[in-house]
C-alpha positions as CSV (number, residue, x, y, z in Angstrom):
1,D,4.1,14.4,-18.9
2,G,6.7,17.1,-18.2
3,Q,6.2,18.7,-21.5
4,G,2.4,19.3,-21.0
5,R,1.3,16.4,-23.2
6,T,-1.7,14.2,-22.0
7,V,-0.5,10.7,-21.2
8,D,-2.9,7.7,-21.5
9,F,-2.6,5.4,-18.4
10,K,-5.3,2.9,-19.6
11,N,-4.3,-0.7,-19.0
12,T,-1.3,0.4,-16.8
13,L,-0.3,-1.0,-13.5
14,I,1.5,1.4,-11.1
15,V,3.3,-0.1,-8.2
16,M,4.1,2.2,-5.2
17,T,6.0,1.0,-2.2
18,S,6.3,2.7,1.2
19,N,7.1,2.0,4.8
20,V,4.5,4.3,6.0
21,G,2.5,1.5,7.4
22,N,5.3,-0.5,9.0
23,L,4.5,0.6,12.5
24,W,0.9,-0.6,12.2
25,L,1.5,-4.1,10.9
26,H,0.9,-5.8,14.2
27,E,-2.6,-4.2,14.4
28,Y,-3.7,-6.0,11.2
29,D,-3.4,-9.5,12.6
30,G,-6.9,-11.1,12.5
31,M,-8.5,-8.3,10.3
32,D,-10.3,-9.2,7.0
33,E,-9.0,-7.7,3.9
34,D,-11.8,-5.2,3.6
35,E,-11.1,-3.9,7.1
36,I,-7.3,-3.6,6.3
37,Q,-8.0,-1.7,3.2
38,R,-10.3,0.8,5.1
39,T,-7.8,1.2,8.0
40,V,-4.8,1.7,5.7
41,R,-6.6,4.4,3.7
42,Q,-7.8,6.2,6.8
43,R,-4.2,6.2,8.2
44,L,-2.7,7.4,5.0
45,R,-5.1,10.4,5.1
46,E,-4.1,11.0,8.8
47,E,-0.4,10.9,7.8
48,G,-1.0,13.7,5.4
49,F,-1.7,12.0,2.1
50,R,-4.3,13.9,0.2
51,P,-7.7,12.2,-0.2
52,E,-7.6,12.8,-3.9
53,F,-4.3,10.6,-3.9
54,V,-5.6,8.0,-1.5
55,N,-8.9,7.6,-3.3
56,R,-7.0,6.7,-6.5
57,I,-5.4,3.6,-4.9
58,D,-7.3,0.5,-6.0
59,E,-5.6,-2.0,-3.7
60,V,-3.2,-2.1,-0.8
61,I,-1.0,-5.2,-0.4
62,I,0.6,-5.7,2.9
63,F,3.9,-7.5,2.9
64,H,5.0,-8.9,6.3
65,Q,8.6,-9.3,7.4
66,I,9.8,-12.9,6.8
67,S,11.2,-15.0,9.6
68,R,14.7,-16.4,9.7
69,E,13.2,-19.9,9.0
70,Q,11.5,-18.6,5.9
71,M,14.8,-16.9,4.9
72,K,16.6,-20.3,5.3
73,N,14.0,-21.9,3.0
74,I,14.5,-19.3,0.4
75,V,18.1,-19.6,0.4
């Protein structure tokens, strides 16, 4: 923590959000999940994220933009 104490993150879920992959979403159509995971990790490194950070991410979940029809159904 900020006081120099060790913090136990066992059994902890950390959720991070980013729009960094927004420009690539159209390229993921038709890819299987493993291929998407590899591609996203590689691109994060290319965008300047350190490998030490990227390698600690267990899973990447892609959220696609919803359509107007889906919005109507939600409302």
